[in-house]
DODO-277015 format. One line per 4 residues: number of its first residue (from 1); their letters; for each residue x, y, z of N, C-alpha, C. Coordinates in Angstrom, 1 decimal, always signed. Atoms other than C-alpha are relative to their C-alpha. Last residue first. Layout:
BEGIN
NUM) A) X:Y:Z:X:Y:Z:X:Y:Z | ... .
# end
This chain:
BEGIN
237) QRRR) -0.9:+1.1:+0.2:-10.8:-10.2:+1.0:+0.2:-0.6:+1.8 | +1.3:+0.5:+0.5:-13.8:-7.2:+1.9:+0.6:-2.0:-0.1 | +1.2:+0.5:-1.1:-11.2:-5.7:+3.8:-0.8:-0.9:+0.0 | -0.6:+0.6:-1.1:-8.8:-5.6:+0.9:-0.8:-0.5:+1.4 .
233) RQTL) -0.2:+1.6:+0.7:-11.3:-4.6:-1.6:+1.0:-0.8:+0.7 | +1.4:+0.7:-0.4:-12.0:-1.6:+0.8:-0.2:-1.4:-0.5 | +0.0:+0.6:-1.5:-8.4:-0.8:+0.9:-1.3:-0.3:+0.8 | -0.6:+1.1:-0.3:-8.0:-0.9:-2.8:+0.3:-0.5:+1.5 .
229) FGVL) +0.1:+1.1:+0.7:-10.9:+1.1:-3.5:+0.8:-1.1:+0.3 | +1.5:+0.4:-1.1:-10.2:+3.8:-0.9:-0.2:-1.3:-0.7 | -0.5:+0.9:-1.6:-6.3:+4.0:-2.6:-1.5:-0.2:+0.8 | -0.2:+1.4:+0.5:-7.9:+4.3:-6.0:+0.4:-0.5:+1.3 .
225) GLGL) +1.4:+1.2:+0.1:-10.2:+7.1:-4.7:+0.5:-1.1:-0.4 | +0.9:+0.3:-1.4:-7.2:+9.0:-3.0:-0.9:-1.3:-0.4 | -0.3:+1.0:-0.9:-5.5:+8.5:-6.2:-0.5:-0.1:+1.1 | -0.3:+1.7:+0.9:-7.8:+10.0:-8.7:+0.8:-1.0:+1.2 .
221) LVPS) +1.6:+0.7:-0.5:-8.5:+13.1:-5.9:-0.2:-1.6:-0.7 | -0.5:+0.2:-1.6:-4.3:+13.8:-6.2:-1.5:-0.8:+0.3 | -0.8:+1.0:+0.1:-4.6:+13.6:-10.4:+0.1:-0.5:+1.6 | +1.3:+1.0:+0.7:-7.8:+16.2:-10.2:+1.0:-1.3:+0.1 .
217) APEP) +0.4:+1.0:-1.1:-6.0:+18.5:-7.4:-0.6:-1.1:-1.2 | +0.1:+1.7:+0.7:-3.6:+20.3:-9.8:-0.3:-1.0:+0.9 | -0.5:+0.8:-1.3:-5.1:+23.9:-9.2:+0.3:-2.0:-0.3 | +0.8:+0.7:-1.2:-6.2:+24.9:-12.6:+0.9:-0.8:+1.2 .
213) VTTV) -0.8:+1.7:+0.0:-3.8:+27.0:-14.6:-1.0:-0.3:+1.3 | +0.2:+0.5:-0.9:-6.2:+30.4:-16.0:+0.7:-1.3:+0.2 | -0.1:+0.9:-0.5:-5.0:+32.3:-18.8:-0.5:-0.5:+1.4 | +0.7:+0.1:-1.4:-5.7:+35.4:-21.0:+0.0:-1.5:+0.4 .
209) RVND) +0.6:+1.3:-0.6:-3.8:+35.6:-24.1:+0.3:+0.3:+1.2 | +0.6:-0.2:-1.2:-3.0:+38.9:-25.9:-0.5:-1.1:+0.3 | -0.1:+0.9:-0.6:-0.9:+38.3:-29.1:-0.4:-0.4:+1.4 | +0.5:+1.2:+0.6:-0.4:+41.5:-30.1:+0.1:-0.7:+0.9 .
205) VWVE) +0.3:+1.1:-0.6:-0.5:+45.3:-29.2:-0.1:-1.3:-0.8 | +0.3:+0.6:+1.0:+0.7:+48.8:-30.6:+0.0:-1.4:+1.1 | -0.1:+1.7:-0.7:+0.6:+51.2:-28.6:-0.5:-0.5:-1.1 | +0.5:+1.3:+1.1:+1.1:+55.1:-30.1:+0.2:-1.1:+0.9 .
201) STLY) -0.6:+1.7:-0.7:+1.9:+58.4:-27.9:-0.7:-0.8:-1.0 | +0.2:+1.2:+0.5:+2.0:+62.0:-29.2:+0.1:-1.1:+0.4 | +0.0:+1.3:-0.2:+2.0:+65.4:-27.7:-0.2:-1.0:-1.0 | -1.3:+0.0:-0.6:+2.5:+69.2:-29.0:+0.5:-1.5:+0.9 .
197) NVPG) -0.9:+0.3:+1.1:-0.1:+68.8:-31.9:+1.6:+0.0:+0.7 | +0.3:+1.3:+1.6:-2.3:+70.9:-29.9:+1.3:-0.1:-0.6 | +0.0:-0.7:+1.2:-0.2:+72.8:-26.7:-0.9:-0.9:-1.2 | -1.0:-0.8:+0.9:-0.7:+70.9:-23.5:-0.2:+0.5:-1.0 .
193) ASNY) +0.4:-1.1:+0.2:-2.8:+68.9:-20.8:+1.2:+0.6:-0.9 | +0.4:-1.0:-0.6:-1.4:+65.2:-20.6:-0.3:+1.4:-0.5 | -0.9:-1.2:+0.0:-1.0:+62.9:-23.1:-0.8:+0.8:+1.1 | +0.6:-1.0:-0.8:-2.5:+59.0:-22.6:+1.1:+1.2:-0.2 .
189) TVFS) -1.1:-0.8:+0.3:-2.2:+55.9:-24.8:-0.5:+1.3:+0.7 | +0.4:-1.2:+0.2:-3.8:+52.8:-22.9:+0.8:+1.3:-0.6 | -1.0:-0.8:+0.3:-4.3:+49.3:-23.1:-0.2:+1.6:-0.3 | -0.2:-1.0:+1.0:-6.8:+47.8:-21.0:+1.1:+0.5:-0.6 .
185) LVVS) -1.4:-0.4:+0.8:-7.1:+44.6:-19.1:-0.3:+1.2:-1.1 | +0.0:-0.5:+1.4:-10.0:+44.1:-16.8:+0.8:+0.5:+0.3 | -1.3:+0.0:+0.2:-10.3:+41.7:-13.0:+0.2:+1.0:-2.1 | -0.7:+0.3:+1.7:-12.8:+41.0:-11.4:+1.1:+0.8:-0.3 .
181) DINE) +0.7:+0.9:+0.8:-14.2:+40.4:-7.8:+0.2:+0.2:-1.3 | -0.1:-0.3:+1.8:-11.5:+42.1:-5.9:-1.1:-0.9:-0.1 | +1.2:-1.1:+0.7:-12.3:+43.1:-2.1:-0.2:-0.2:-1.2 | +1.8:+0.4:-0.9:-11.2:+39.7:-0.3:-0.7:+1.4:-1.0 .
177) VPVT) +0.4:+1.2:+0.8:-7.1:+40.4:-2.2:-1.8:-0.4:+0.4 | +0.4:+1.0:-0.6:-7.2:+43.9:-0.5:-0.3:-1.2:-0.9 | +1.4:+0.3:+0.1:-5.5:+46.3:-3.1:-0.3:-0.9:+0.8 | +1.1:+0.1:-2.0:-2.9:+48.2:-1.4:-1.0:-0.6:-0.4 .
173) AGDL) +1.0:-0.4:+0.4:-0.1:+47.0:-4.6:-1.0:-0.1:+1.7 | -0.4:-1.6:-0.2:+3.3:+46.3:-3.7:-1.2:+0.7:-0.2 | -1.0:-0.4:-1.2:+2.8:+42.8:-5.4:+0.5:+1.2:+0.3 | +0.0:-0.6:-1.5:-0.5:+42.9:-6.8:+1.0:-0.1:+1.1 .
169) LDSM) +0.7:-1.4:-0.4:+0.1:+42.7:-10.3:-0.1:+0.4:+1.1 | -0.6:-1.3:+0.4:+2.8:+40.3:-10.3:-0.5:+1.1:+0.0 | -1.1:-0.2:-0.9:+1.3:+37.6:-7.8:+0.5:+1.7:-0.5 | +0.8:-0.5:-0.8:-1.8:+37.4:-10.2:+1.0:+1.1:+1.1 .
165) DLSY) +1.2:+0.7:-0.7:+0.2:+36.9:-13.0:+0.1:+0.6:+0.9 | +0.4:-0.4:-1.4:+1.9:+38.6:-15.6:-1.2:-0.6:+0.7 | +1.0:+0.8:-0.4:+3.7:+37.8:-19.1:-0.2:+0.0:+1.5 | +0.0:+0.0:-1.5:+5.3:+40.6:-21.0:-1.3:-1.0:+0.5 .
161) SALG) +0.9:+0.9:-0.3:+6.9:+40.4:-24.4:-0.5:+0.3:+1.3 | -0.1:+0.7:-1.0:+8.5:+43.5:-25.7:-1.5:-0.9:+0.0 | +0.5:+0.9:-0.5:+8.5:+45.4:-28.9:+0.3:-1.2:+0.8 | +0.0:+1.5:+0.9:+10.5:+48.1:-29.3:-0.5:-0.7:+0.6 .
157) TNGS) -0.3:+0.9:-1.2:+10.4:+51.2:-26.3:+0.4:-1.6:-0.7 | +0.6:+1.5:+0.6:+10.2:+53.8:-28.5:+0.8:-1.2:+0.3 | +0.2:+0.0:+1.3:+10.6:+57.7:-27.3:-0.5:-1.5:-0.3 | +0.5:-1.2:+0.7:+11.3:+58.1:-23.3:+0.4:-0.5:-1.5 .
153) VAHD) -0.7:-1.1:+0.8:+11.8:+54.8:-21.8:-0.3:+1.1:-0.7 | +0.6:-1.2:+0.7:+9.9:+52.7:-19.0:+1.5:+0.6:-1.2 | -0.1:-0.3:+2.3:+10.4:+49.1:-19.3:+0.1:+1.3:-0.3 | -1.8:+0.8:+0.3:+10.6:+48.9:-15.1:+0.6:-0.1:-1.3 .
149) TVFY) -0.7:-0.4:+1.4:+7.8:+51.4:-15.1:+1.5:-0.3:-0.2 | -1.0:+1.0:+0.4:+5.1:+49.9:-12.8:+0.7:+0.8:-1.1 | -0.1:-0.5:+1.1:+2.6:+52.3:-10.8:+1.5:-0.7:-0.3 | -1.3:+0.6:+0.1:+0.9:+50.2:-8.2:+0.7:+0.6:-1.3 .
145) DATD) -0.6:+0.7:-0.9:-2.0:+51.7:-6.5:+1.2:-0.7:-0.2 | -0.7:+1.4:+0.3:-2.5:+54.2:-9.3:+0.4:-0.6:+1.1 | +0.7:+1.0:-1.4:-4.3:+57.4:-8.0:+0.5:-1.5:-0.4 | +0.3:+1.0:+0.9:-1.3:+59.9:-10.0:-1.0:-1.0:+1.5 .
141) NPPN) +1.5:-0.4:+0.6:-1.3:+63.6:-8.7:-0.7:-1.6:-0.4 | +0.9:-1.0:-0.7:+2.5:+63.4:-8.5:-1.3:-0.3:-0.8 | -0.4:-1.6:-0.2:+4.1:+60.4:-9.8:-0.7:+0.7:+0.5 | +0.6:-0.7:+0.6:+3.8:+57.0:-8.0:+0.3:+1.4:-0.3 .
137) NHTN) +0.5:-0.9:-0.9:+6.7:+54.7:-7.6:-1.1:+1.3:-1.1 | +0.4:+0.4:-0.9:+7.7:+51.4:-9.0:-0.2:+1.3:+0.9 | +0.0:+1.3:+0.1:+10.6:+52.7:-11.1:-0.6:+0.0:+1.4 | -0.7:+1.2:-0.4:+10.4:+56.3:-10.9:-0.3:-1.1:+0.3 .
133) VRYD) +0.5:+1.6:-0.4:+8.2:+58.8:-13.0:+1.5:-1.0:+0.5 | +0.2:-0.1:-1.3:+9.3:+62.9:-12.5:-0.2:-1.7:+0.2 | -1.2:+0.5:-0.3:+10.8:+62.3:-16.3:-0.2:+0.4:+1.7 | +0.3:-0.7:-1.4:+7.4:+62.2:-17.6:+1.4:-0.4:+0.7 .
129) TTSA) -0.9:-1.3:+0.2:+8.3:+61.2:-21.4:+0.1:+1.2:+1.3 | +0.5:-1.7:-1.0:+6.9:+58.2:-20.4:+0.9:+0.5:-0.9 | -1.1:-1.3:+0.8:+7.3:+54.3:-22.5:-1.3:+1.2:+0.7 | -1.2:+0.2:+1.2:+6.3:+51.0:-21.5:+0.5:+1.0:-0.1 .
125) VYEV) -0.3:-0.8:+0.9:+3.7:+51.8:-18.1:+1.7:-0.1:-1.0 | -1.4:+0.1:+0.5:+2.4:+49.1:-16.6:+0.6:+0.8:-1.2 | -0.5:-0.5:+1.4:-0.1:+50.5:-14.6:+1.4:-0.8:-0.2 | -1.6:+0.1:+0.2:-1.9:+49.0:-11.8:+0.1:+0.1:-1.0 .
121) RGVT) -0.3:-0.3:+0.4:-5.4:+50.1:-9.8:+1.3:+0.0:-0.7 | -1.1:-0.3:+0.2:-7.6:+49.4:-7.2:+0.4:-0.2:-1.7 | -0.6:+0.0:-1.4:-10.8:+49.3:-5.6:+1.6:-0.2:-0.3 | -1.6:+0.1:-0.1:-12.9:+50.4:-8.8:+0.7:+0.0:+1.4 .
117) EHAA) -0.5:-1.4:-0.5:-17.0:+50.1:-7.8:+1.7:-0.8:-0.5 | -0.5:-0.6:+0.7:-18.5:+46.9:-9.7:+0.3:+1.6:-0.1 | +0.8:-1.1:+0.5:-20.7:+46.2:-6.9:+0.3:+0.5:-1.0 | +1.6:+0.7:+0.3:-19.1:+43.0:-6.2:-0.7:+1.1:-0.7 .
113) NFFL) +0.6:+0.4:-0.7:-15.7:+44.8:-6.2:-1.3:-0.8:-0.5 | +1.6:-0.3:-0.3:-13.5:+45.8:-9.3:-0.7:-0.5:+1.3 | +0.8:+0.9:-1.0:-9.9:+45.8:-10.1:-1.1:+0.7:+0.4 | +0.8:-0.5:-0.5:-8.5:+47.7:-13.3:-0.4:-1.2:+0.9 .
109) FEAM) +1.1:+1.0:-0.5:-5.4:+46.4:-15.0:-0.7:+0.7:+1.4 | +0.7:-0.5:-1.4:-3.6:+49.3:-17.5:-0.7:-1.3:+0.4 | +1.0:+0.6:-0.1:-1.2:+48.7:-20.1:-0.6:-0.1:+1.3 | -0.2:+1.4:-0.9:+0.7:+51.4:-21.1:-1.1:-1.0:-0.2 .
105) GSAY) +0.2:+1.2:+0.6:+2.0:+54.2:-23.1:-0.7:-0.9:+1.1 | -0.5:+1.3:-0.6:+2.7:+57.8:-21.8:-0.6:-1.2:-1.1 | +0.7:+0.8:+0.9:+2.8:+61.3:-23.0:+0.7:-1.3:+0.6 | -1.3:+1.0:+0.0:+4.4:+64.9:-20.6:-1.0:-1.4:-0.8 .
101) YNDS) -0.1:+0.5:+1.3:+3.4:+68.3:-20.5:+0.4:-1.4:-0.3 | +1.4:+0.3:+0.4:+2.2:+69.9:-17.2:+0.2:-0.6:-1.3 | +1.4:+0.4:-1.1:+5.1:+69.4:-14.8:-1.2:-0.5:-1.1 | +0.1:-0.6:-0.9:+7.7:+70.1:-18.4:-1.5:-0.8:+1.0 .
97) PVSG) +1.4:-0.5:-0.7:+8.3:+68.2:-21.1:+0.6:+0.4:+1.7 | -0.3:+0.5:-1.3:+11.8:+69.0:-23.1:-1.4:+0.0:+1.0 | -1.1:-0.5:-0.8:+10.3:+70.0:-26.4:+0.3:-1.0:+1.3 | -0.5:-0.9:+1.1:+7.5:+69.2:-29.0:+1.6:+0.3:+0.2 .
93) TAVM) +0.5:-1.5:-0.2:+6.8:+65.8:-27.0:+1.0:+0.8:-0.8 | -1.0:-1.2:+0.5:+7.2:+61.9:-28.2:-0.7:+1.7:+0.6 | +0.4:-1.7:-0.3:+5.8:+58.9:-27.3:+0.8:+1.0:-0.2 | -1.2:-0.8:+0.5:+6.5:+55.1:-28.9:-1.0:+1.4:+0.7 .
89) VEMD) +0.2:-1.0:-0.5:+5.3:+52.0:-27.0:+0.9:+0.7:-0.7 | -0.8:-1.3:+0.3:+5.0:+48.5:-28.4:-0.2:+1.2:+0.4 | +0.6:-1.2:+0.3:+3.2:+45.4:-26.7:+1.2:+1.0:-0.1 | -1.4:-1.0:+0.8:+3.3:+42.0:-26.8:-0.4:+1.6:-0.3 .
85) FEFK) +0.4:-0.4:+1.5:+0.7:+39.7:-24.5:+1.3:+0.6:-0.6 | -1.5:+0.1:+0.9:+0.6:+37.4:-21.7:-0.5:+1.0:-0.9 | +0.2:-0.5:+1.3:-2.1:+37.9:-18.6:+1.4:-0.2:-0.7 | -0.8:-0.4:+0.4:-2.6:+35.1:-16.1:+0.3:+0.7:-1.4 .
81) LNPD) +0.0:-0.5:+1.1:-5.1:+34.0:-13.6:+1.1:+0.8:-0.6 | -0.7:+0.8:+1.0:-4.4:+31.7:-10.9:+0.1:+0.6:-1.4 | -1.5:+0.3:-0.7:-5.6:+33.6:-8.0:+1.1:-0.1:-0.8 | -0.8:+1.0:-0.6:-8.9:+34.2:-9.5:+1.6:+0.1:+0.0 .
77) YDFS) -1.4:+0.4:-0.6:-10.9:+37.1:-10.1:+0.2:-1.5:+0.5 | +0.2:+0.6:-1.2:-13.7:+36.8:-12.9:+1.3:+0.0:+0.6 | -0.2:+1.1:+0.2:-12.6:+38.5:-16.3:-0.3:+0.0:+2.0 | +0.0:+0.6:-1.4:-14.2:+41.2:-17.5:+0.5:-1.0:+0.3 .
73) PGVA) +0.9:+0.3:-0.6:-13.4:+42.1:-21.4:-0.1:-0.3:+1.7 | +0.4:+1.8:+0.2:-11.1:+44.2:-22.6:-1.1:-0.2:+0.9 | +0.4:+0.5:-1.4:-10.8:+48.3:-22.7:-0.8:-1.5:-0.3 | +0.6:+1.3:+0.2:-9.0:+49.7:-25.5:-0.2:-0.6:+1.5 .
69) TVES) -0.5:+1.0:-0.6:-7.9:+53.5:-24.4:-1.1:-1.6:-0.2 | +0.6:+1.0:+1.0:-7.5:+56.6:-26.3:+0.2:-1.1:+0.8 | -0.2:+1.4:+0.5:-6.7:+59.7:-24.2:-0.5:-1.1:-0.9 | +1.1:+1.2:-0.1:-6.4:+63.1:-23.9:+0.4:-1.0:+0.0 .
65) FAQK) +0.6:+0.0:-1.5:-4.4:+66.5:-24.9:-1.0:-1.2:-0.2 | +0.7:-0.8:-0.5:-2.6:+66.0:-28.4:-0.4:-0.2:+1.5 | -0.4:-1.4:+0.7:-2.3:+63.4:-30.9:-0.5:+0.7:+1.0 | +0.7:-1.6:-0.6:-3.5:+60.2:-29.8:+0.7:+0.8:+0.1 .
61) YLHG) -0.7:-0.9:+0.1:-2.7:+56.4:-31.6:-0.4:+1.6:+0.5 | +0.8:-1.4:-0.5:-3.9:+53.2:-30.7:+1.0:+1.3:-0.4 | -1.4:-0.9:+0.3:-2.5:+49.7:-33.1:-0.9:+1.4:+0.7 | +1.2:-1.0:-0.7:-4.0:+46.4:-32.6:+1.1:+1.3:+0.2 .
57) MDSG) -0.1:-0.2:-1.1:-1.3:+43.9:-34.7:-0.8:+1.6:+0.2 | +0.9:-1.2:-0.2:-1.3:+42.3:-37.9:+0.3:+0.3:+1.6 | +1.5:+0.4:-0.6:+1.8:+40.5:-38.2:-0.6:+1.2:+0.6 | +0.3:+1.2:+1.1:+5.2:+40.9:-40.0:-1.2:-0.7:+0.7 .
53) HREV) -0.9:+1.1:-0.5:+6.9:+43.3:-37.2:-0.5:-1.3:-0.2 | -1.3:-0.5:-0.6:+3.9:+45.5:-38.0:+1.0:-1.2:+0.6 | -0.9:+1.3:+0.0:+0.9:+45.2:-39.9:+1.5:+0.7:+0.6 | -0.8:-0.1:+1.0:-1.9:+47.6:-38.8:+1.2:-1.0:-0.1 .
49) VDAT) -1.2:+1.3:-0.2:-5.1:+46.9:-36.6:+0.9:+0.6:-1.4 | +0.1:+0.1:+1.3:-7.0:+50.8:-35.9:+0.9:-1.7:-0.3 | +0.1:+1.4:-0.3:-7.9:+52.9:-33.1:+0.1:-1.2:-1.1 | +0.1:+1.3:+1.0:-6.7:+56.2:-34.2:+0.0:-1.4:+0.7 .
45) WTYN) -0.3:+1.3:-0.8:-6.7:+59.6:-32.5:-0.6:-0.7:-1.2 | -0.4:+1.3:+0.9:-6.4:+63.3:-33.6:+0.2:-1.1:+0.6 | -1.3:-0.1:+1.2:-8.2:+65.9:-31.7:+0.1:-1.2:-0.9 | +0.3:-1.6:+0.5:-10.9:+65.0:-29.1:+1.6:+0.0:-0.7 .
41) RRGE) -0.8:-0.1:+1.2:-10.9:+61.7:-27.9:-0.3:+0.7:-1.0 | +0.1:-1.3:+0.1:-11.6:+61.8:-24.3:+0.4:+0.0:-1.2 | -0.8:-0.3:+0.1:-11.8:+57.3:-23.9:-0.5:+1.7:-0.2 | +0.4:-1.2:-0.9:-13.1:+54.7:-24.8:+1.5:+0.7:+0.3 .
37) ITWK) -1.0:-1.2:-0.1:-12.6:+51.8:-27.4:-0.7:+0.8:+0.8 | +0.9:-1.3:-0.1:-14.2:+48.7:-25.9:+0.9:+1.2:-0.3 | -0.3:-0.5:-0.3:-12.5:+45.1:-27.0:-1.0:+1.2:-0.5 | +0.1:+0.4:-1.6:-13.2:+42.2:-28.8:+0.4:+0.9:+1.0 .
33) SWTG) +1.1:+0.3:+0.0:-13.7:+43.8:-32.2:-0.3:-0.4:+1.7 | +0.2:-0.5:-1.5:-10.6:+46.0:-32.2:-1.4:-0.9:+0.6 | +0.7:-0.7:-0.6:-10.4:+44.6:-36.0:+0.4:+0.1:+1.6 | -0.2:-1.3:+0.1:-8.3:+43.2:-38.5:-0.5:+1.3:+0.5 .
29) DEFD) +1.1:-0.2:+1.1:-9.4:+39.5:-38.4:-0.1:+1.8:-0.5 | -0.4:+0.3:+1.0:-5.6:+38.7:-37.4:-1.6:+0.4:-0.8 | +0.0:-1.6:+1.2:-5.7:+41.2:-34.4:-0.5:-0.8:-1.3 | -1.5:-0.5:+0.7:-3.8:+38.4:-32.2:-0.6:+0.9:-1.1 .
25) DSFI) +0.9:-0.8:+1.4:-7.0:+37.9:-29.5:+1.4:+0.3:-0.6 | -1.3:-0.4:+0.9:-7.0:+35.5:-26.6:-0.5:+0.7:-1.2 | +0.1:-1.3:+1.6:-9.4:+35.1:-23.9:+1.2:-0.1:-0.9 | +1.4:-0.7:+0.0:-10.1:+32.2:-21.5:-0.5:+1.2:-0.6 .
21) VDAR) -0.1:-1.5:+0.5:-7.3:+30.0:-22.2:-1.5:+0.5:+0.3 | +1.1:+0.1:+1.1:-7.0:+26.9:-20.1:+0.0:+1.6:-0.1 | +0.7:-1.6:-0.3:-3.6:+26.5:-18.8:-1.2:-0.1:-1.1 | +0.4:-0.7:+1.4:-3.2:+22.5:-18.5:-0.6:+1.5:+0.1 .
17) TPVA) +1.1:-0.8:-0.1:-1.4:+21.1:-15.1:-0.4:+0.9:-1.6 | -0.2:-1.9:-0.1:+1.6:+19.3:-15.6:-1.6:+0.2:-0.2 | +0.9:-0.5:+1.1:+1.0:+15.1:-14.4:+0.2:+1.3:+0.4 | -0.2:+0.6:+1.4:+4.0:+14.4:-12.9:-0.5:+0.5:-0.7 .
13) ISLL) -0.7:-1.1:+0.6:+3.5:+15.9:-9.3:+0.7:+0.2:-1.4 | +0.7:-1.5:-0.4:+0.4:+13.9:-8.7:+0.8:+1.5:-0.3 | +0.7:+0.0:+1.1:+1.9:+10.8:-10.4:-0.7:+1.7:-0.2 | -1.0:-0.1:+1.4:+4.9:+11.1:-7.7:-1.1:+0.5:-1.5 .
9) CLLS) -0.6:-1.2:-0.5:+2.2:+10.9:-5.2:+1.0:+0.7:-1.0 | +1.0:-1.3:+0.3:+0.4:+8.3:-6.5:+0.2:+1.0:+0.0 | +0.4:-0.1:+1.0:+3.4:+6.2:-6.8:-1.3:+1.2:-0.2 | -0.9:-0.8:+0.6:+4.0:+6.8:-3.4:+0.4:+0.4:-1.0 .
5) LIVK) +0.2:-1.7:-0.5:+0.7:+6.0:-2.3:+1.3:+0.4:-0.5 | +1.1:-1.0:+1.2:+0.8:+2.5:-4.5:+0.1:+1.4:+0.3 | -0.6:-0.2:+1.4:+4.3:+1.6:-2.8:-1.2:+0.8:-0.4 | -0.8:-0.9:+0.1:+2.9:+2.3:+0.6:+0.6:+0.6:-1.3 .
1) M) +1.1:-1.3:+0.0:-0.2:+0.3:+0.1:+1.0:+1.2:-0.2 .
# end
């Protein structure tokens, strides 16, 4: 019996858990049909799909003040959620930015409670011209719970791949996990107040994939059931 138990334990470790894909978008249909385009879209803006790096990529462009945001679907909170995507950002200003003039592009994660009230926000800023922003630090007047600028460079970031699980997103954030009911991923181009045509920001996105990895419980449950069956059979004999 001990041998059987040992084999079952090894089986539960060896059998890989399969990630369930709950959302994906490679923009090969040529649209943002799986997203909702929002924001104060005054002045010049674009939300389209363009060919870049040999692939169709979702593209957001904003010139002058305000933002364009592509809002994804809402996902029920799960500690095993994982977000993967490729993103490139380019930002520019007419001259050296001041406290009032800056551009940025980012992936933004919003956390909601059961009443669909925002309880937290995490921003992965790929590029910004805001010289005040420091790594893992909120810039003045920003309300993000966690403002991550690990990959921030002024100008063009180049194409980068992101793979973020819930621990990545909530590490350092002030959002109590028990208050989170759902999560929404958005891509944002943002320009602060400034003269018309003074600021531009662009975001290219591809290969968006949201998965959840189930707990490796199935092999264990199967093993326990087998042990119970064999134990009952020995007693009968």
